C-alpha positions as CSV (number, residue, x, y, z in Angstrom):
1,M,21.4,-71.4,-1.5
2,W,25.0,-70.6,-2.3
3,N,26.3,-70.1,-5.8
4,F,28.9,-72.4,-7.4
5,A,30.8,-71.3,-10.4
6,S,31.7,-73.7,-13.2
7,K,34.0,-73.8,-16.3
8,D,34.6,-76.5,-18.8
9,L,38.3,-77.4,-19.0
10,T,37.6,-79.9,-21.8
11,E,34.4,-81.4,-23.2
12,R,34.5,-84.1,-20.4
13,V,36.0,-82.3,-17.5
14,T,34.3,-79.3,-15.7
15,W,35.9,-77.2,-12.9
16,I,33.5,-76.2,-10.1
17,T,34.4,-73.8,-7.3
18,D,32.5,-73.1,-4.1
19,P,32.2,-69.6,-2.5
20,T,35.5,-70.1,-0.6
21,G,37.4,-70.9,-3.8
22,V,37.8,-74.6,-3.1
23,S,37.6,-76.7,-6.3
24,A,35.7,-79.9,-7.3
25,F,35.9,-81.5,-10.8
26,L,33.1,-83.2,-12.7
27,V,34.2,-85.9,-15.2
28,K,31.6,-87.1,-17.6
29,G,31.8,-90.3,-19.6
30,E,29.3,-91.9,-22.0
31,Q,27.5,-93.9,-19.3
32,R,28.5,-92.4,-15.9
33,A,29.8,-89.3,-14.3
34,V,32.1,-88.8,-11.3
35,L,32.4,-85.7,-9.1
36,L,35.9,-85.4,-7.6
37,D,35.6,-83.8,-4.1
38,T,32.7,-81.9,-2.7
39,C,34.3,-78.7,-1.3
40,V,33.4,-77.2,2.1
41,G,29.8,-78.3,2.0
42,F,27.7,-75.3,1.3
43,V,24.2,-76.3,0.3
44,G,23.7,-76.3,-3.4
45,L,26.6,-78.3,-4.9
46,K,24.3,-81.2,-5.8
47,E,21.9,-78.9,-7.5
48,K,24.8,-77.4,-9.5
49,V,26.0,-80.8,-10.5
50,D,22.5,-81.9,-11.5
51,S,22.4,-78.9,-13.8
52,L,25.6,-80.1,-15.5
53,T,24.8,-83.7,-16.1
54,S,21.9,-86.2,-15.9
55,L,24.2,-89.2,-15.9
56,P,24.3,-91.6,-13.0
57,L,26.8,-90.0,-10.5
58,S,29.3,-91.2,-8.0
59,V,31.7,-89.1,-5.8
60,I,35.4,-89.7,-5.2
61,L,37.0,-87.8,-2.4
62,T,40.7,-87.1,-2.7
63,H,40.9,-87.1,1.1
64,G,38.8,-86.6,4.2
65,H,39.4,-83.0,5.2
66,G,36.3,-80.8,5.6
67,D,37.1,-78.5,2.7
68,H,37.0,-81.5,0.3
69,A,34.6,-83.9,1.9
70,G,32.3,-81.3,3.4
71,G,29.5,-81.8,0.8
72,A,29.5,-85.6,0.8
73,G,26.3,-85.7,2.8
74,E,24.4,-84.5,-0.3
75,F,25.3,-87.5,-2.4
76,E,24.4,-91.2,-2.3
77,K,27.5,-93.1,-3.5
78,V,30.8,-91.6,-2.1
79,Y,34.2,-93.2,-2.3
80,M,37.0,-92.4,0.2
81,H,40.1,-94.2,1.3
82,P,39.4,-95.9,4.6
83,A,42.6,-94.4,6.2
84,D,40.8,-91.1,6.3
85,K,37.5,-92.3,7.8
86,E,38.2,-90.7,11.2
87,L,38.9,-87.3,9.6
88,T,35.2,-86.8,8.6
89,G,34.3,-86.7,12.3
90,I,37.2,-84.5,13.3
91,H,36.5,-82.1,10.4
92,G,32.8,-81.7,11.2
93,L,30.4,-78.9,10.8
94,S,32.0,-76.5,13.2
95,M,35.4,-76.8,11.5
96,R,33.8,-76.3,8.1
97,M,31.9,-73.2,9.3
98,G,35.1,-71.8,10.8
99,Y,37.1,-72.4,7.6
100,A,34.4,-70.8,5.4
101,G,34.1,-67.8,7.7
102,G,37.8,-67.3,7.6
103,M,38.0,-67.5,3.9
104,L,35.0,-65.3,3.2
105,G,36.2,-62.6,5.7
106,A,34.7,-60.3,8.3
107,G,31.0,-59.4,7.8
108,T,30.0,-62.8,6.5
109,T,27.2,-64.3,8.5
110,L,26.9,-68.1,8.4
111,S,24.5,-70.5,10.0
112,E,24.3,-74.3,10.1
113,E,21.5,-74.1,7.6
114,D,24.1,-72.9,5.0
115,F,25.9,-76.2,5.2
116,V,25.2,-79.9,4.3
117,P,25.1,-82.0,7.5
118,V,27.9,-84.4,8.3
119,R,27.5,-87.6,6.3
120,T,26.2,-90.4,8.3
121,A,25.9,-93.0,5.5
122,A,28.9,-95.3,5.0
123,F,31.6,-94.5,2.4
124,E,32.5,-96.9,-0.4
125,E,36.1,-98.1,-0.1
126,L,38.7,-96.3,-2.3
127,S,42.1,-97.9,-2.9
128,G,45.2,-97.3,-4.9
129,G,45.1,-99.0,-8.3
130,Q,41.3,-98.8,-8.5
131,V,39.9,-97.9,-11.9
132,F,36.5,-96.3,-12.6
133,D,35.3,-96.8,-16.2
134,L,32.8,-94.1,-17.1
135,G,32.4,-95.1,-20.7
136,G,35.1,-93.7,-23.1
137,I,37.0,-92.2,-20.1
138,S,38.5,-93.8,-17.1
139,L,39.8,-92.7,-13.7
140,E,42.8,-94.4,-12.0
141,I,43.3,-93.9,-8.2
142,I,46.9,-93.3,-6.9
143,H,47.3,-93.6,-3.2
144,V,49.7,-90.9,-2.0
145,P,49.8,-90.8,1.8
146,G,51.3,-87.7,3.2
147,H,49.0,-84.7,3.6
148,T,46.6,-87.3,5.1
149,K,47.1,-91.0,5.4
150,G,44.3,-91.7,2.9
151,S,45.2,-89.0,0.3
152,C,44.7,-90.0,-3.3
153,C,45.5,-88.5,-6.6
154,V,43.2,-89.2,-9.6
155,L,44.5,-89.8,-13.1
156,I,42.1,-88.9,-15.8
157,R,43.6,-91.2,-18.3
158,E,42.2,-90.2,-21.7
159,E,42.5,-86.5,-21.0
160,R,46.1,-87.0,-19.8
161,M,45.2,-85.0,-16.7
162,I,45.8,-85.7,-13.0
163,L,44.2,-84.2,-9.9
164,Y,46.9,-83.7,-7.3
165,G,44.3,-82.2,-4.9
166,D,46.2,-81.4,-1.7
167,A,48.7,-84.2,-2.0
168,C,51.3,-82.0,-3.6
169,N,51.1,-78.2,-4.1
170,A,52.6,-74.8,-3.2
171,N,51.5,-75.1,0.5
172,T,51.4,-78.9,1.2
173,L,50.5,-79.5,4.8
174,V,52.2,-82.5,6.4
175,M,52.1,-81.4,9.9
176,D,49.9,-83.3,12.4
177,G,48.8,-86.7,13.5
178,N,46.5,-87.1,10.6
179,S,49.4,-86.7,8.2
180,T,52.3,-89.2,7.7
181,D,55.9,-88.5,8.5
182,I,58.1,-86.9,5.9
183,S,59.9,-90.1,5.1
184,T,56.6,-91.8,4.2
185,Y,55.5,-88.7,2.2
186,K,58.8,-88.8,0.2
187,K,58.2,-92.4,-0.7
188,S,54.6,-91.6,-1.8
189,L,55.8,-88.8,-4.0
190,E,58.5,-91.0,-5.6
191,Y,55.8,-93.5,-6.4
192,L,53.6,-90.7,-7.9
193,K,56.6,-89.7,-10.0
194,T,56.4,-93.1,-11.8
195,F,53.2,-91.9,-13.4
196,D,55.0,-88.9,-15.0
197,E,54.7,-90.0,-18.6
198,R,50.9,-90.6,-18.4
199,Y,49.7,-87.0,-17.9
200,D,50.4,-83.5,-19.3
201,T,48.1,-81.3,-17.1
202,V,48.0,-81.0,-13.3
203,L,44.8,-80.0,-11.5
204,Y,44.8,-78.5,-8.0
205,S,42.1,-78.1,-5.4
206,H,43.0,-74.5,-4.3
207,G,43.7,-71.5,-6.6
208,P,43.7,-71.9,-10.4
209,A,42.5,-75.3,-11.6
210,I,45.5,-75.9,-13.7
211,G,49.0,-75.3,-12.3
212,P,52.6,-76.2,-12.6
213,R,53.6,-79.8,-12.6
214,N,57.0,-79.2,-11.0
215,S,55.5,-79.1,-7.5
216,L,56.1,-82.9,-7.5
217,E,59.9,-82.6,-8.2
218,D,60.1,-79.6,-5.8
219,N,58.5,-81.5,-2.9
220,I,60.6,-84.6,-3.4
221,E,63.6,-82.4,-3.2
222,L,62.3,-80.6,-0.1
223,C,61.5,-83.9,1.7
224,G,65.2,-84.8,1.2
225,R,66.3,-81.5,2.6
226,I,64.0,-81.7,5.6
227,L,65.3,-85.2,6.4
228,A,68.9,-83.9,6.0
229,G,68.2,-80.8,8.1
230,T,69.2,-78.5,5.2
231,D,65.8,-76.9,4.4
232,D,65.0,-73.3,5.3
233,A,63.0,-74.4,8.3
234,V,61.0,-71.1,8.6
235,P,58.8,-71.0,11.7
236,C,55.2,-70.3,10.8
237,E,51.6,-70.8,11.8
238,F,48.7,-72.4,9.9
239,L,45.1,-72.2,11.3
240,G,46.5,-71.2,14.6
241,R,49.0,-74.1,14.9
242,K,52.7,-73.7,15.0
243,A,54.6,-75.3,12.1
244,I,57.7,-75.1,10.0
245,R,57.9,-74.1,6.3
246,A,60.5,-76.0,4.3
247,A,61.2,-73.2,1.8
248,A,61.1,-69.5,2.5
249,I,58.4,-67.5,0.8
250,E,57.6,-63.9,0.0
251,E,55.7,-61.9,2.6
252,G,51.9,-62.0,2.1
253,G,51.8,-64.9,-0.3
254,Y,53.1,-68.4,-1.1
255,A,55.7,-67.7,-3.8
256,R,59.0,-69.2,-2.9
257,L,62.0,-66.8,-2.7
258,D,64.1,-69.2,-4.8
259,G,61.5,-69.2,-7.7
260,K,60.5,-72.8,-7.3
261,Y,56.8,-73.8,-6.8
262,G,56.2,-76.7,-4.5
263,N,56.5,-76.3,-0.7
264,I,55.9,-78.2,2.5
265,V,54.6,-77.1,5.9
266,Y,55.5,-79.7,8.5
267,S,56.0,-80.0,12.3
268,E,58.3,-81.5,14.8
269,V,55.9,-84.5,14.9
270,T,56.3,-85.3,11.2
271,R,60.0,-84.4,10.7
272,K,61.3,-87.9,10.5
């Protein structure tokens, strides 16, 4: 059984991290609770959540990548956008084990028994504009295709918080056939921008739970520069795949040389 850390961000929102540092967020209403994402899928997440709430629970996945949907098999009612359905097969157990091993480093011994099996039950359909009323607090789904075709952000209305997940961050991957092209991603971000006045706090799935909100403006600008051919276009690799980083970063980290925050990693396939 692996340990999951937790910290209350507010009375109704709890930040949970798995051993690799990937985040999930538990939102508790008066009648129901929702878990946003399920991390890489180490056994023990459900036990952790059960220790935090006894309310009827549903799960909402921001997207289908294995480091977010990996633990879905532990839970009964799980919502995901149908555009990401195929990803849960592509990002199966071997991928999750490889990701976890890489994050935990040399000397870590992992076996299949450490992980939740791939979910075989059907997913409930998630769509943009859908609202989940938990009793005194509600969640609104914003479809933001880019990182994946089914990527969604979650607006926690009464807390004036939004979970960007991997849809927009300091290392946003928009680089393969499971992503959209940059033009579509730019339109998605411009739509997300219309929700600007409805939140104060941005939650991220990797690194510190709360981060800068300017990643949205930064990535909209970078999309324009990529399409115009004026970005830094730095060759790079991610998970063994050749890619292009839109804005140059400091060696050994993700901090941009120009001091801005958001960044995009794309490919020749998605540069259009």
